[in-house]
Every structure is written in structure tokens, then in C-alpha cells.
C-alpha positions as MATLAB code, in Angstrom:
seq = 'MVSDASKKKAAQKKAAAAAKRGGKAAVAAASSKAADKVADKIADIRISDRTCTGVLCSHPLSRDIRIESLSVTFHGHDLIVDSELELNYGRRYGLLGLNGCGKSTLLTAIGCRELPIPEHMDIHHLSREIEASDMSALEAVIACDEERLKLEREAETLAAQDDGGGEALERVYERLDALDAATAEKRAAEILHGLGFDKQMQAKKTRDFSGGWRMRIALARALFMNPTVLLLDEPTNHLDLEACVWLEESLKKFERILVVISHSQDFLNGVCTNIIHMQSKKLKMYTGNYDQYVQTRGDLEENQMKQYKWEQEQIANMKEYIARFGHGSAKLARQAQSKEKTLAKMERGGLTEKTPGLLLLDQMVQGRVHY';
ca = [
     133.211   95.196  105.237;
     131.950   96.333  101.927;
     132.309  100.260  101.409;
     129.121  102.345  100.543;
     131.000  103.331   97.466;
     131.111   99.667   96.497;
     127.400   98.949   97.432;
     126.569  102.209   94.978;
     128.789  101.125   92.169;
     127.181   97.116   92.552;
     123.772   98.792   92.305;
     124.604  100.765   89.127;
     126.026   97.751   87.731;
     122.810   95.688   88.306;
     120.534   98.283   87.049;
     122.622   98.668   83.720;
     122.474   95.222   83.486;
     118.581   94.916   83.708;
     118.407   98.168   81.597;
     120.420   96.069   78.800;
     118.145   92.951   79.049;
     115.201   95.507   78.575;
     116.553   96.842   75.519;
     115.422  100.364   75.898;
     117.939  103.355   76.565;
     115.277  105.511   78.290;
     114.849  102.441   80.897;
     118.737  102.210   81.297;
     119.371  105.821   82.073;
     115.928  105.626   84.388;
     117.360  102.553   86.022;
     120.867  103.871   86.414;
     119.265  107.148   88.302;
     117.302  104.975   90.216;
     120.390  102.752   91.516;
     122.100  105.839   92.129;
     119.418  106.890   94.636;
     118.798  103.759   96.118;
     122.501  103.347   96.807;
     122.691  106.883   98.413;
     119.604  105.949  100.705;
     121.540  102.748  101.713;
     124.470  104.571  102.598;
     122.361  107.182  104.573;
     120.847  104.440  106.506;
     124.023  102.979  107.206;
     125.385  105.801  108.859;
     122.410  106.767  110.764;
     123.758  105.521  114.142;
     121.011  102.775  114.409;
     122.363   99.655  116.081;
     120.296   96.296  116.013;
     121.159   93.190  117.799;
     119.090   90.127  118.598;
     119.753   86.328  117.972;
     117.810   84.061  115.539;
     116.002   81.365  117.036;
     114.265   79.759  114.240;
     115.813   77.178  112.178;
     117.927   78.871  109.095;
     115.432   76.804  106.549;
     112.445   77.893  108.292;
     109.928   80.302  107.086;
     109.096   81.581  110.242;
     111.248   84.198  112.134;
     111.898   84.412  115.948;
     114.349   87.009  116.977;
     114.961   86.775  120.842;
     117.138   89.303  122.858;
     116.320   91.987  120.295;
     117.537   95.411  120.821;
     117.278   98.527  118.698;
     118.976  101.755  119.200;
     118.468  104.846  117.059;
     120.660  107.952  117.207;
     121.677  106.757  121.031;
     117.947  106.220  122.034;
     116.675  102.978  123.125;
     113.583  101.870  121.003;
     113.490   98.170  121.853;
     115.374   96.511  124.695;
     115.983   92.752  125.162;
     112.552   91.914  123.347;
     111.491   89.233  121.134;
     110.028   89.385  117.630;
     108.155   86.781  116.309;
     106.825   86.681  112.366;
     105.255   83.429  111.433;
     104.627   82.285  107.726;
     100.981   82.897  106.643;
     100.372   85.400  109.232;
      99.617   89.375  108.739;
     100.745   91.482  111.436;
      99.398   94.880  112.324;
     102.508   97.055  114.210;
     101.082   99.392  116.720;
     102.622  102.184  119.211;
     102.610  105.818  120.043;
     104.105  108.306  117.641;
     107.610  108.421  118.093;
     108.284  104.797  119.571;
     110.216  103.568  116.732;
     107.692  101.807  114.199;
     108.864  102.930  110.988;
     112.628  102.619  112.169;
     111.668   98.726  113.149;
     110.303   98.461  109.511;
     113.474  100.013  108.042;
     115.941   97.788  110.061;
     113.906   94.434  109.086;
     113.758   95.597  105.330;
     117.621   96.346  105.430;
     118.416   93.004  106.877;
     119.869   94.585  110.095;
     118.117   91.922  112.123;
     119.291   88.050  111.848;
     116.977   87.078  109.185;
     117.499   83.931  106.878;
     119.180   84.776  103.598;
     116.718   82.745  101.600;
     113.818   84.830  102.756;
     113.333   87.664  100.294;
     111.995   90.981  101.657;
     110.219   94.139  100.218;
     109.916   97.232  102.298;
     107.481   99.794  100.553;
     109.355  103.051  101.625;
     108.949  105.549   98.890;
     107.588  106.271   95.395;
     108.642  104.599   91.937;
     111.428  106.596   90.321;
     110.086  109.436   87.834;
     111.344  107.958   84.402;
     110.299  107.207   80.867;
     108.975  103.830   81.786;
     105.042  103.514   81.876;
     103.334  102.239   84.917;
     102.950   98.903   83.732;
     106.663   98.398   82.594;
     107.667   99.627   85.933;
     105.547   97.228   87.866;
     107.012   94.311   85.790;
     110.417   95.494   85.606;
     111.513   92.469   88.275;
     113.318   90.066   85.545;
     116.388   90.427   87.329;
     115.052   88.489   90.458;
     113.711   85.708   88.289;
     116.770   85.338   86.306;
     118.720   85.003   89.560;
     116.435   82.412   90.899;
     116.778   80.439   87.839;
     120.514   80.596   88.035;
     120.276   79.627   91.813;
     117.715   76.978   90.880;
     120.425   75.336   88.423;
     122.979   75.440   90.745;
     121.115   73.707   93.616;
     119.712   71.172   91.091;
     123.258   69.933   90.338;
     124.175   69.309   93.991;
     124.323   65.614   95.539;
     121.240   66.146   97.239;
     119.050   67.900   94.461;
     118.596   70.868   96.507;
     116.082   69.765   98.787;
     114.200   72.200  100.747;
     115.899   75.285   99.212;
     115.328   74.133   95.890;
     111.748   73.878   96.634;
     111.649   77.341   97.916;
     113.468   78.665   94.601;
     110.676   76.955   92.355;
     107.838   78.287   94.761;
     109.268   81.932   94.094;
     109.845   81.227   90.470;
     105.845   79.946   90.156;
     105.146   83.485   92.099;
     107.001   85.379   89.278;
     105.343   83.572   86.283;
     106.504   85.493   83.533;
     103.683   84.096   81.199;
     101.082   85.834   83.336;
     103.401   88.775   84.311;
     101.569   91.508   82.296;
      98.185   90.402   82.913;
      98.758   90.264   86.723;
     100.431   93.530   86.631;
      97.531   95.243   85.052;
      95.027   93.760   87.602;
      97.052   95.177   90.266;
      97.096   98.651   88.743;
      93.501   98.679   87.730;
      92.540   97.925   91.387;
      94.509  100.681   92.672;
      92.698  103.103   90.259;
      94.698  103.070   87.021;
      92.694  102.712   83.827;
      94.228  101.317   80.340;
      95.267  104.862   79.379;
      97.139  105.632   82.556;
      98.858  102.096   82.807;
     100.627  103.200   79.732;
     101.570  106.757   80.757;
     105.114  107.455   81.594;
     105.944  107.335   85.564;
     107.541  110.820   85.100;
     104.057  112.219   84.250;
     102.625  111.264   87.216;
     102.376  112.926   90.702;
     104.286  111.706   93.731;
     101.169  110.128   95.343;
     100.426  108.227   92.085;
     103.636  107.154   91.632;
     103.293  105.802   95.303;
     100.544  103.900   94.212;
     102.731  102.302   91.422;
     105.452  101.482   93.882;
     102.522   99.713   96.206;
     101.550   97.785   93.023;
     105.067   96.666   92.388;
     105.400   95.411   96.072;
     102.163   93.488   95.524;
     103.297   92.151   92.016;
     106.409   90.786   93.474;
     104.635   88.942   96.390;
     107.901   88.492   98.529;
     108.136   86.198  101.621;
     108.225   89.127  103.817;
     106.280   92.618  103.034;
     106.517   95.616  105.016;
     103.996   98.410  104.392;
     104.085  101.512  106.183;
     100.723  103.503  105.963;
      99.984  101.997  102.690;
      96.431  103.703  102.604;
      97.766  106.813  102.890;
      97.768  108.053   98.998;
      94.818  105.848   98.003;
      91.064  106.839   97.615;
      88.211  104.877   99.459;
      87.940  102.392   96.276;
      91.151  101.755   96.139;
      91.529  101.315  100.022;
      88.712   98.607   99.768;
      90.578   96.987   97.030;
      93.782   96.916   98.776;
      92.192   95.490  102.050;
      90.444   92.730  100.105;
      93.779   91.900   98.311;
      95.960   91.892  101.437;
      93.385   89.247  103.074;
      94.600   86.857  100.530;
      98.446   87.328  101.228;
      99.801   84.071  102.577;
     103.148   84.958  103.534;
     104.331   87.304  106.068;
     102.793   90.894  106.238;
     103.839   93.301  108.643;
     101.469   96.939  108.299;
     101.640  100.239  110.043;
      98.320  101.718  109.743;
      96.054  104.552  111.672;
      92.893  102.730  110.237;
      91.165  100.590  112.552;
      89.070   99.236  109.712;
      91.834   98.468  107.740;
      93.581   96.796  110.549;
      90.362   94.636  111.473;
      89.826   93.669  107.676;
      93.531   92.411  106.930;
      95.359   91.510  110.245;
      95.408   88.117  111.916;
      97.831   89.218  114.889;
      98.919   92.386  116.019;
     102.382   93.819  117.612;
     102.450   96.483  120.109;
     105.362   98.522  120.774;
     105.310   99.996  124.395;
     107.832  100.463  127.104;
     110.628   99.367  124.570;
     109.044   95.942  124.221;
     107.275   94.142  121.774;
     104.085   92.301  122.820;
     102.160   89.807  120.437;
      98.423   89.642  120.488;
      96.319   87.227  118.296;
      93.522   88.507  116.362;
      92.620   91.470  114.644;
      92.513   95.199  115.894;
      89.357   94.640  117.662;
      90.201   91.524  119.494;
      93.564   93.197  120.396;
      91.423   96.124  121.818;
      89.457   93.559  123.951;
      92.245   91.437  124.976;
      94.668   94.710  125.945;
      91.678   95.947  127.925;
      91.149   92.627  130.019;
      95.018   92.525  130.748;
      94.960   96.198  131.547;
      91.935   95.883  133.954;
      93.628   93.006  135.745;
      96.799   94.879  136.046;
      95.020   97.836  137.729;
      93.285   95.767  140.090;
      96.703   94.157  141.158;
      98.394   97.863  141.186;
      95.542   99.177  143.465;
      95.894   95.918  145.819;
      99.666   96.330  146.218;
      99.497  100.242  146.736;
      96.886   99.504  149.400;
      99.053   96.997  150.993;
     101.906   99.316  150.731;
     100.247  102.204  152.512;
      99.188  100.423  155.283;
     102.627   98.706  156.098;
     104.069  102.198  156.048;
     101.594  103.583  158.019;
     102.044  100.990  160.791;
     105.808  101.222  160.324;
     105.676  104.797  161.302;
     103.104  104.543  163.992;
     104.703  101.498  165.441;
     107.920  101.304  164.640;
     109.419  102.839  167.992;
     106.853  101.861  170.146;
     106.542   98.531  172.668;
     109.131   95.885  171.845;
     106.324   93.508  170.465;
     104.904   96.487  168.015;
     108.283   97.505  167.006;
     108.946   93.826  165.912;
     105.873   93.676  163.997;
     106.813   96.934  162.384;
     110.124   95.441  161.496;
     108.434   92.406  160.061;
     106.319   94.486  157.815;
     109.364   96.831  156.901;
     111.181   93.396  155.671;
     107.733   92.309  153.878;
     107.825   95.778  151.782;
     111.323   95.178  151.063;
     110.776   91.851  149.426;
     107.850   93.238  147.512;
     109.969   95.923  145.882;
     112.582   93.740  145.346;
     110.360   91.174  143.420;
     109.103   94.305  141.247;
     105.962   95.860  141.602;
     103.189   95.966  139.424;
     103.267   99.260  137.039;
     100.208  101.433  136.784;
      98.687  100.929  133.283;
      98.073  104.049  130.801;
      94.441  103.072  131.382;
      91.263  102.252  129.164;
      90.760  106.064  128.766;
      93.821  106.090  126.367;
      93.170  102.743  124.975;
      89.593  104.211  123.943;
      91.581  107.380  122.336;
      93.307  105.198  120.147;
      90.596  103.303  118.846;
      88.781  106.604  118.159;
      92.036  108.045  116.485;
      92.557  110.839  118.870;
      95.896  109.545  119.622;
      97.997  108.438  116.836;
      99.828  105.021  117.336;
];
């Protein structure tokens, strides 16, 4: 196993190499400092007592992710137990659940590859603001040449193989297209403009921005990178209304895999094609945006409550009969014993649980309960 110190040292080397290619001492210092913080954060994550287990069921070269028997434990508390997670290419998922259920922890586990995710799928988890440095906002967004160079080397290696690299090489070329260096500055500037940066602000050093604006720069970089799997936790928190509208329109066009946590039902309605609901330590998948999820879940809960009430009535009637006639005549006693066996069989087979009810669901829609 690679030690945390080794990981930190490797991160520092990568940052130094990237800075050397950029040819700016200030960028080198900032990158090295950023590498220190990233490496320290990775070390913190690894010792945080989080355990993730699961079995990858999709093909290793697939662009879809399906993990069965997924369990996540954090500091000894089970957050997810023996559940299934499915993320399909081209779909945008809203992750819902009551506060404290582990939504952010799940995103972090995916982002740190603690789940069995194929190596060819690049992941970006937006978890913090961009590092304060002498780089301009525009430079900070396009400073991902390291990935492009790595992909170019990988493409050369794959092309030299007997089979010509096959699907793996196609994936690399697709990613290189997304990182097109020729249009990099133009694309980065357009993203920053959409998030509220005019030309003057784009040239401003990142250390001269507040934490909220540096979070916008980090968001711009995440969108610029266009990863296979993009993980966003409350991306609208530091945005004004105009930037929120722009981000919603931009994410509507995201054609890879997006998983987003948001308290805004309007944002989830505009962006999401699917909903993942974390409840009772399970993940339940719904097709459609937030409004469709509310309708589907409401119908399911209504049917579940009908089943629950019917079962409870049957149980109450059988218990009353057993109590009244269990010690009566031989015939009545036999009937009471028969009902007792029926009751035991129902309990062994698992009784329908009482739902939280439509009131809680309505509170979630109105934002009175955070999810």
C-alpha cells in the first residue's frame, strides 16, 4: 500500500512539473502549495474511518457504472447497507436524502475512487474553492495541461499495441477532443463569463478574490475539464440568480455522468434526468426530474400505506380472536391456533413498513425539510 507521505511527495512532483512547463515561478509556488493541501486532504480522507465495499457489475470498459452490494460505513455508522448504485453515461442524477444521511460522504467516496470504478473513467469532485495564488482566474481554469500530456502519451502507447488500442484508444481520443488546446482559452473565458466574470475579473489574480468567488473559479474549472463523471455538492451556493440560470442551462447539455446535490427543486427540475434517493441506508433510483420523482414516490407511498393499514387491521383482528378464543372450545381453540400460525408466517415474511407520509414529502418540496 502506498503511504500518505508517498502520495504527498508524488503530488508535489506533479505540481512542480506542471509549473515548469508553464514557465512561471509564481505558478510553480502556487501549484506546490496547492499540492501540499491536496495531499494533506487525501491523507485526512484515508484516515477518516470510512469503509466502502461493493462489486462492479458493469463491463470494465463500459461507460456505465453499476455497483452491487454497495455498503458505506463512516466512523462506525452504516450510511449505506447492501444497496445498488447505477450511473449511466448521458444521465444527470440528483442525489436526495435527509441531512446527515451521508450524501456528501458518498460523493467523496466516489471522487476518491473508494468504490470500484473503472480506471479509464476520469472523475472530478468539486469539493473546495480554487487555491489562492498569483495565477489569474483564466489561467487557473485552463491549468490542466498535465492531463492532456498524459493522455497524449497514453494514446501513443495504445496505438503501438497489436490491436491498435481498440475502444481504449477511442476513449482517449474522445477525451483529448474535450480538452482541445486550440480553443482552451476561448472556452474557459466563456465559462467564466457565464459565472459572472467580466474580462477584467478574468485577468485578476485568484488571491485577490474572496472564497466565494474562488469557488466560482473552481466550478468553472470543473466545467472546463468536462470529466466523464462530474460530482457537484450544492454548486449554486455561491452564485447569484443570473449565474444560477446560466449554470442550469449549461448542465442541461452535460452529456456524460453528473451527480449533483442541491436544495433547489427548480435547479433539480431543470438539470436532472434521474433522481437517487438515500433513505433507510438504501439507494433508490427514480426516472425523471424532481417533480416526476415527487409524483412517483407519492404514488408508491400511498400504495404502501394502503398495504400497511390492511396488514395492521388483519393483525389486530387475529390477535383479538386469539385473545378471546385461544382457551375456548376445542373448535375455537384450533381456529385461534390457525390464526396464530398465519400471524407468525406474516411476520416471518416481513411486514410492510409505515411510510414517512406525504406530509414529509410536501415539506421537502417546499424546502422546510433539508434533504
